[in-house]
TORPA-906238 format. One line per field, with one value per residue (C-alpha): residue number from 1; x, y, z. Coordinates in nm, 3 decimals, padded with zeros to 5 digits. Example, Ala and Ser with C-alpha at 12.3 -4.5 7.8 and 13.67 -1.06 7.14 Angstrom:
2
resi	1  2
east	01.230  01.367
north	-00.450  -00.106
up	00.780  00.714
# end
This chain:
499
resi	1  2  3  4  5  6  7  8  9  10  11  12  13  14  15  16  17  18  19  20  21  22  23  24  25  26  27  28  29  30  31  32  33  34  35  36  37  38  39  40  41  42  43  44  45  46  47  48  49  50  51  52  53  54  55  56  57  58  59  60  61  62  63  64  65  66  67  68  69  70  71  72  73  74  75  76  77  78  79  80  81  82  83  84  85  86  87  88  89  90  91  92  93  94  95  96  97  98  99  100  101  102  103  104  105  106  107  108  109  110  111  112  113  114  115  116  117  118  119  120  121  122  123  124  125  126  127  128  129  130  131  132  133  134  135  136  137  138  139  140  141  142  143  144  145  146  147  148  149  150  151  152  153  154  155  156  157  158  159  160  161  162  163  164  165  166  167  168  169  170  171  172  173  174  175  176  177  178  179  180  181  182  183  184  185  186  187  188  189  190  191  192  193  194  195  196  197  198  199  200  201  202  203  204  205  206  207  208  209  210  211  212  213  214  215  216  217  218  219  220  221  222  223  224  225  226  227  228  229  230  231  232  233  234  235  236  237  238  239  240  241  242  243  244  245  246  247  248  249  250  251  252  253  254  255  256  257  258  259  260  261  262  263  264  265  266  267  268  269  270  271  272  273  274  275  276  277  278  279  280  281  282  283  284  285  286  287  288  289  290  291  292  293  294  295  296  297  298  299  300  301  302  303  304  305  306  307  308  309  310  311  312  313  314  315  316  317  318  319  320  321  322  323  324  325  326  327  328  329  330  331  332  333  334  335  336  337  338  339  340  341  342  343  344  345  346  347  348  349  350  351  352  353  354  355  356  357  358  359  360  361  362  363  364  365  366  367  368  369  370  371  372  373  374  375  376  377  378  379  380  381  382  383  384  385  386  387  388  389  390  391  392  393  394  395  396  397  398  399  400  401  402  403  404  405  406  407  408  409  410  411  412  413  414  415  416  417  418  419  420  421  422  423  424  425  426  427  428  429  430  431  432  433  434  435  436  437  438  439  440  441  442  443  444  445  446  447  448  449  450  451  452  453  454  455  456  457  458  459  460  461  462  463  464  465  466  467  468  469  470  471  472  473  474  475  476  477  478  479  480  481  482  483  484  485  486  487  488  489  490  491  492  493  494  495  496  497  498  499
east	01.349  01.166  01.070  00.811  00.959  01.181  01.092  00.897  00.966  01.054  01.434  01.503  01.832  01.868  01.903  01.628  01.845  01.902  01.459  01.422  01.671  01.547  01.148  01.244  01.399  01.090  00.872  01.075  01.043  00.663  00.599  00.784  00.585  00.278  00.407  00.485  00.142  -00.114  -00.445  -00.720  -00.456  -00.448  -00.819  -00.882  -00.632  -00.834  -01.145  -01.054  -00.837  -01.163  -01.398  -01.130  -01.087  -01.473  -01.531  -01.273  -01.406  -01.745  -01.606  -01.405  -01.705  -01.966  -01.678  -01.685  -02.048  -02.107  -01.909  -02.097  -01.989  -01.675  -01.371  -01.091  -00.681  -00.595  -00.905  -00.814  -00.466  -00.598  -00.846  -00.575  -00.347  -00.649  -00.838  -00.527  -00.483  -00.863  -00.775  -00.438  -00.636  -00.924  -00.656  -00.516  -00.164  00.063  -00.102  -00.168  00.262  00.302  00.128  00.379  00.651  00.538  00.474  00.825  00.990  00.961  01.301  01.154  00.803  00.577  00.486  00.115  00.119  00.385  00.156  -00.163  -00.042  00.018  -00.357  -00.350  -00.497  -00.296  -00.588  -00.758  -01.066  -00.917  -00.834  -01.071  -00.861  -00.892  -00.695  -00.470  -00.433  -00.353  -00.116  00.046  00.068  00.180  00.521  00.595  00.565  00.617  00.526  00.151  00.038  -00.111  00.293  00.397  00.179  -00.028  -00.315  -00.320  -00.556  -00.852  -00.847  -00.606  -00.361  -00.315  -00.429  -00.248  -00.220  00.033  -00.003  -00.204  -00.044  -00.128  -00.093  00.009  00.232  00.500  00.433  00.840  00.863  00.544  00.697  00.445  00.479  00.353  00.329  00.320  00.152  00.137  -00.186  -00.319  -00.245  -00.033  00.261  00.145  -00.032  00.257  00.488  00.209  00.182  00.503  00.636  00.326  00.419  00.822  00.710  00.496  00.758  01.037  00.746  00.720  01.091  01.101  00.801  01.004  01.369  01.398  01.199  01.484  01.650  01.346  01.533  01.180  01.316  01.523  01.235  01.039  01.335  01.401  00.967  01.027  01.271  01.170  00.852  00.970  01.178  00.887  00.734  01.024  00.947  01.340  01.499  01.316  01.419  01.813  01.703  01.631  01.926  02.107  01.993  02.032  02.397  02.437  02.316  02.475  02.791  02.796  02.681  02.343  02.072  01.821  01.715  01.590  01.438  01.174  01.413  01.317  01.234  01.400  01.253  00.922  01.008  01.017  00.886  00.550  00.567  00.787  00.724  00.880  00.902  00.615  00.711  00.473  00.486  00.332  00.387  00.700  00.393  00.190  00.245  00.095  00.338  00.644  00.563  00.496  00.760  01.041  01.179  01.353  01.164  01.454  01.665  01.460  01.440  01.839  01.839  01.632  01.794  02.155  02.070  01.907  02.166  02.464  02.276  02.274  02.670  02.714  02.431  02.419  02.081  01.925  01.529  01.321  00.989  01.050  00.702  00.574  00.371  00.714  00.925  00.761  00.833  00.866  00.718  01.095  01.163  01.359  01.275  01.182  01.238  00.962  00.862  01.183  00.968  01.137  01.527  01.715  02.100  02.320  02.575  02.903  02.868  02.516  02.637  02.883  02.608  02.443  02.734  02.784  02.412  02.399  02.752  02.620  02.294  02.461  02.662  02.359  02.614  02.412  02.669  02.822  02.443  02.425  02.796  02.660  02.367  02.519  02.792  02.519  02.263  02.289  02.330  02.447  02.430  02.661  02.513  02.506  02.600  02.555  02.155  02.138  02.251  01.998  01.737  01.774  01.831  01.484  01.377  01.542  01.351  01.015  01.042  01.207  00.856  00.618  00.437  00.405  00.014  -00.038  -00.380  -00.439  -00.686  -00.810  -00.817  -00.939  -00.751  -00.805  -00.928  -01.114  -00.814  -00.762  -00.438  -00.388  -00.195  -00.044  -00.079  00.174  -00.062  00.298  00.379  00.352  00.207  00.407  00.763  00.655  00.552  00.883  01.086  00.834  00.977  01.369  01.322  01.131  01.417  01.659  01.499  01.516  01.912  01.866  01.972  01.822  01.866  01.901  01.611  01.854  01.877  01.528  01.455  01.720  01.638  01.270  01.342  01.596  01.251  01.056  01.328  01.316  00.922  00.949  01.181  00.940  00.694  00.920  01.181  01.079  01.379  01.630  01.879  01.962  02.277  02.436  02.365  02.692  02.488  02.405  02.712  02.926  02.763  02.796  03.157  03.219  02.968  03.190  03.491  03.326  03.165  03.489  03.517  03.223  02.909  02.862  02.764  02.462  02.142  01.878  01.621
north	-09.747  -09.613  -09.240  -09.171  -08.871  -08.731  -08.365  -08.398  -08.024  -07.676  -07.623  -07.998  -08.084  -08.440  -08.687  -08.896  -09.178  -09.012  -08.986  -09.317  -09.518  -09.244  -09.344  -09.756  -09.700  -09.460  -09.714  -10.002  -09.856  -09.759  -10.161  -10.234  -10.000  -10.150  -10.518  -10.426  -10.283  -10.509  -10.473  -10.436  -10.123  -09.977  -10.013  -09.840  -09.599  -09.501  -09.488  -09.296  -09.039  -08.979  -08.934  -08.663  -08.475  -08.488  -08.358  -08.068  -07.967  -07.931  -07.749  -07.500  -07.455  -07.373  -07.116  -06.910  -06.984  -06.834  -06.500  -06.449  -06.291  -06.430  -06.661  -06.475  -06.679  -06.447  -06.576  -06.951  -06.889  -06.708  -07.046  -07.301  -07.353  -07.412  -07.640  -07.846  -07.851  -07.999  -08.264  -08.315  -08.419  -08.593  -08.802  -08.952  -08.994  -08.969  -08.657  -08.481  -08.585  -08.424  -08.149  -08.079  -08.141  -07.810  -07.643  -07.727  -07.621  -07.267  -07.280  -07.492  -07.402  -07.083  -06.890  -06.928  -07.283  -07.272  -07.034  -07.262  -07.619  -07.522  -07.542  -07.885  -08.093  -08.452  -08.573  -08.883  -09.066  -09.313  -09.708  -09.929  -10.005  -10.422  -10.362  -10.161  -10.423  -10.702  -10.497  -10.455  -10.838  -10.866  -10.658  -10.812  -11.192  -11.493  -11.273  -11.220  -10.891  -10.901  -11.064  -10.737  -10.482  -10.468  -10.216  -10.036  -09.706  -09.763  -09.404  -09.266  -08.939  -08.889  -08.985  -08.864  -08.963  -09.262  -09.348  -09.316  -09.329  -09.491  -09.499  -09.787  -09.968  -10.192  -10.537  -10.557  -10.262  -10.086  -09.782  -09.571  -09.555  -09.455  -09.664  -09.539  -09.788  -09.764  -09.801  -10.059  -10.030  -09.676  -09.860  -10.050  -09.716  -09.455  -09.702  -09.709  -09.360  -09.236  -09.450  -09.339  -08.968  -09.004  -09.204  -08.852  -08.586  -08.839  -08.882  -08.473  -08.430  -08.649  -08.486  -08.123  -08.186  -07.818  -07.857  -08.060  -07.727  -07.719  -08.085  -08.199  -08.554  -08.501  -08.328  -08.596  -08.899  -08.641  -08.717  -09.040  -09.132  -08.880  -09.029  -09.391  -09.322  -09.210  -09.568  -09.708  -09.632  -09.801  -09.476  -09.236  -09.480  -09.418  -09.025  -09.041  -09.261  -09.065  -08.751  -08.924  -09.044  -08.684  -08.569  -08.773  -08.695  -08.360  -08.403  -08.218  -08.265  -07.985  -08.141  -08.491  -08.699  -09.024  -09.362  -09.626  -09.953  -10.127  -10.482  -10.374  -10.155  -10.233  -10.154  -10.063  -09.999  -09.756  -09.782  -09.492  -09.362  -09.145  -08.779  -08.597  -08.190  -07.911  -07.709  -07.419  -07.194  -07.305  -06.993  -07.112  -07.441  -07.284  -07.057  -07.320  -07.598  -07.368  -07.087  -06.942  -06.947  -06.783  -07.053  -07.318  -07.094  -07.119  -07.435  -07.573  -07.320  -07.423  -07.778  -07.803  -07.575  -07.784  -08.103  -07.942  -08.051  -08.264  -08.539  -08.733  -08.477  -08.243  -08.218  -08.019  -07.983  -07.817  -07.628  -07.613  -07.941  -08.105  -07.888  -08.001  -07.848  -08.157  -08.077  -08.110  -07.809  -07.989  -07.940  -08.259  -08.307  -08.548  -08.660  -08.735  -08.810  -08.555  -08.467  -08.288  -08.288  -07.994  -07.971  -07.755  -07.497  -07.420  -07.416  -07.170  -06.963  -07.017  -06.900  -06.571  -06.532  -06.531  -06.282  -06.020  -06.038  -06.018  -05.735  -05.557  -05.616  -05.658  -05.730  -05.989  -06.194  -06.082  -06.221  -06.523  -06.590  -06.538  -06.772  -07.011  -07.017  -07.104  -06.818  -06.777  -06.392  -06.118  -06.082  -05.666  -05.733  -05.366  -05.382  -05.698  -05.598  -05.298  -05.522  -05.778  -05.492  -05.399  -05.751  -05.802  -05.453  -05.608  -05.895  -05.754  -05.547  -05.785  -05.815  -06.189  -06.201  -06.431  -06.605  -06.710  -06.999  -07.182  -07.584  -07.838  -08.095  -08.427  -08.349  -08.033  -07.846  -07.570  -07.455  -07.078  -07.227  -06.914  -06.947  -06.756  -06.667  -06.576  -06.980  -07.188  -06.959  -06.628  -06.814  -06.962  -06.652  -06.469  -06.742  -06.711  -06.338  -06.479  -06.703  -06.416  -06.152  -06.399  -06.508  -06.087  -06.132  -06.454  -06.680  -06.997  -07.148  -07.541  -07.698  -07.794  -07.396  -07.367  -07.620  -07.516  -07.152  -07.238  -07.381  -07.105  -06.900  -07.108  -07.053  -06.640  -06.636  -06.844  -06.585  -06.288  -06.486  -06.617  -06.342  -06.044  -05.848  -06.142  -06.108  -06.464  -06.392  -06.103  -06.269  -06.455  -06.758  -06.844  -06.638  -06.920  -07.183  -07.049  -06.944  -07.318  -07.470  -07.277  -07.412  -07.747  -07.694  -07.676  -08.081  -08.195  -08.206  -08.426  -08.341  -08.449  -08.307  -08.260  -08.501
up	-10.561  -10.323  -10.413  -10.153  -09.934  -10.141  -10.067  -09.757  -09.642  -09.839  -09.748  -09.660  -09.722  -09.682  -09.921  -10.063  -09.966  -09.628  -09.615  -09.714  -09.476  -09.154  -09.268  -09.288  -08.921  -08.805  -08.922  -08.723  -08.424  -08.472  -08.530  -08.258  -08.017  -08.192  -08.073  -07.720  -07.684  -07.516  -07.717  -07.463  -07.303  -07.661  -07.742  -07.428  -07.439  -07.808  -07.678  -07.405  -07.582  -07.831  -07.555  -07.370  -07.750  -07.822  -07.439  -07.460  -07.828  -07.716  -07.394  -07.601  -07.914  -07.543  -07.433  -07.794  -07.869  -07.535  -07.657  -07.982  -08.278  -08.478  -08.362  -08.369  -08.424  -08.096  -07.935  -08.044  -07.898  -07.605  -07.494  -07.615  -07.366  -07.076  -07.332  -07.343  -07.012  -06.951  -07.189  -07.068  -06.662  -06.918  -07.035  -06.718  -06.532  -06.842  -06.952  -06.604  -06.540  -06.864  -06.780  -06.442  -06.651  -06.874  -06.548  -06.401  -06.733  -06.802  -07.047  -07.264  -07.341  -07.413  -07.100  -07.179  -07.136  -06.798  -06.631  -06.730  -06.647  -06.282  -06.222  -06.369  -06.090  -06.002  -05.804  -05.920  -05.755  -05.476  -05.539  -05.377  -05.035  -05.161  -05.443  -05.262  -05.047  -05.331  -05.467  -05.127  -05.094  -05.417  -05.342  -05.017  -05.227  -04.961  -04.634  -04.566  -04.559  -04.161  -04.074  -04.188  -04.072  -03.815  -03.985  -04.250  -04.264  -04.524  -04.588  -04.791  -04.682  -04.988  -05.346  -05.724  -06.021  -06.024  -05.648  -05.303  -04.949  -04.659  -04.274  -04.143  -03.840  -03.843  -03.635  -03.616  -03.392  -03.400  -03.560  -03.750  -04.103  -04.476  -04.783  -05.109  -05.332  -05.667  -05.861  -06.055  -06.473  -06.435  -06.533  -06.838  -06.916  -06.895  -07.089  -07.381  -07.369  -07.320  -07.644  -07.856  -07.732  -07.847  -08.190  -08.275  -08.178  -08.394  -08.670  -08.659  -08.700  -08.948  -09.162  -09.090  -09.070  -08.959  -08.624  -08.519  -08.371  -08.084  -07.998  -07.972  -07.985  -07.671  -07.480  -07.541  -07.424  -07.152  -07.067  -07.071  -06.848  -06.562  -06.565  -06.594  -06.325  -06.111  -06.158  -05.973  -05.627  -05.529  -05.755  -05.453  -05.190  -05.298  -05.301  -04.975  -04.831  -05.027  -04.840  -04.562  -04.567  -04.647  -04.266  -04.103  -04.286  -04.206  -03.890  -03.909  -03.651  -03.738  -04.035  -04.090  -04.373  -04.340  -04.307  -04.558  -04.438  -04.746  -04.678  -04.687  -05.024  -05.342  -05.731  -05.679  -05.293  -05.053  -04.679  -04.497  -04.137  -04.067  -03.997  -03.828  -03.848  -04.001  -04.301  -04.362  -04.393  -04.054  -03.848  -03.516  -03.562  -03.589  -03.327  -03.102  -03.235  -03.282  -03.035  -03.339  -03.660  -03.879  -03.768  -03.864  -04.198  -04.263  -04.124  -04.381  -04.649  -04.539  -04.554  -04.925  -05.043  -04.914  -05.060  -05.396  -05.422  -05.160  -05.298  -05.644  -05.659  -05.525  -05.397  -05.653  -05.516  -05.179  -05.215  -04.810  -04.843  -04.869  -04.621  -04.209  -03.912  -03.652  -03.281  -03.152  -03.409  -03.647  -04.023  -04.199  -04.599  -04.764  -05.130  -05.268  -05.628  -05.818  -05.790  -06.022  -06.091  -06.186  -06.418  -06.332  -06.611  -06.406  -06.093  -06.215  -06.311  -06.030  -05.803  -06.023  -05.992  -05.619  -05.552  -05.832  -05.636  -05.252  -05.344  -05.631  -05.932  -06.212  -06.479  -06.256  -06.312  -06.645  -06.737  -06.552  -06.766  -07.086  -06.972  -06.897  -07.168  -07.492  -07.767  -08.108  -08.055  -07.932  -07.577  -07.491  -07.137  -07.019  -07.150  -07.000  -06.709  -06.682  -06.759  -06.481  -06.227  -06.304  -06.298  -05.940  -05.821  -05.938  -05.765  -05.432  -05.458  -05.475  -05.092  -05.041  -04.930  -04.644  -04.623  -04.272  -04.273  -03.990  -04.033  -03.799  -03.648  -03.484  -03.162  -03.241  -03.201  -03.479  -03.657  -03.852  -04.122  -04.342  -04.781  -04.924  -05.256  -05.412  -05.371  -05.714  -05.956  -05.824  -05.815  -06.197  -06.329  -06.209  -06.399  -06.696  -06.643  -06.668  -06.942  -07.188  -07.081  -07.196  -07.490  -07.618  -07.566  -07.790  -07.491  -07.406  -07.074  -06.939  -06.780  -06.479  -06.432  -06.416  -06.177  -05.946  -05.967  -05.882  -05.552  -05.472  -05.530  -05.304  -05.046  -05.111  -05.041  -04.753  -04.633  -04.658  -04.477  -04.201  -04.143  -04.342  -04.291  -04.315  -04.642  -04.665  -04.940  -04.685  -04.393  -04.231  -04.163  -04.546  -04.683  -04.516  -04.646  -05.068  -05.033  -04.892  -05.168  -05.433  -05.333  -05.290  -05.661  -05.793  -05.858  -05.705  -05.914  -06.169  -06.546  -06.624  -06.683  -06.483  -06.482
# end
């Protein structure tokens, strides 16, 4: 018999037979991954990884050398998050998306890494227009590209790790649209990288079963599912149309989303109506487009909150760039590539949090969070409530620094845009503080809670900018909505994980 791995880790409770069985399964899975990996991609990724690791190691060595003296363990731990972030950026699309996953998951990853990966740049070199055109043509099938679009602008509106976005015009209707085109080779690279990522976590858990309590394998599978979903633009089209159906069914006419042209969309091509607007934090646009900025903000917040319960998924990336104020004063939600779903347990906790916060009843808030989190310990809710009160006071006392910047528009006009300094980094810091507080009491929060709460904190920042005297949780225009949602939420939320 095979007796290679009977004592892999001290404290391992598995029998030799169980270890051998798991080892064979892992080996078989590894062979399948290798067989599915195209040789050219595997070699290219190996060379890229070697170069990225070498460059990052040199950077780290230069950092330590520049300081002089002996390098301590504390020095290494302090520099490791930034070094890892730089390495991820050099490794390309998969790891940039992985970095963004870390940044959006303070309930799963250490605070230092969550905060550092907020800086992870999803900005890559643009793909030459001729290659973009060839992908569009391939996705259109038998139809010629010139028969579908009157023109496609060569200069992209945006380019990121997975896709490039271009302005265009539909030939059949004359409608201005934007097309989101998947970059060449991205699907193959992500597939290979993610398979190896899952294999790596499976191997780590096999060698050290005690690490299974950290759910590394489940986290890796969640990452793989999330990223592969982003590769299929038909899923984003479904998200947009689900939101549109909700707006129609709810008779909401002051909020819109892009119309999706399904006939001109596919797995790697998404054609959408172009919405002309300015970010929610553009003070000049708000003043000229809306007679009542506070009402505009409440429309966006009410609609988003209702969609959490009424839609199959909620928009999980409501930073200012994805909320546009249109020239007619309506709010436009765009970019539904990142969405979340929420379990009844999480919704009940959020409802308790909102109720407790509105009434300044921190014991209610503490009890809601204890019910939500996974904990094996008895929690001192009174002490937890007092610490929550201190955290809320700290959050409410934070000033939102508004940085006014002049931006030159087409035609020579100048727009004054407000950049909320609190926008991304401060929102993450608040979440990190809450997660750390939970950990002090042995409470671990699920990822869907962190994803949902981050969006709520975004809206809190916008309120401080656009309507500083507004108290949303005590405003009848919003509180009535919360109570209605609580009634709907009793049976209206699907019990699935955030994705």
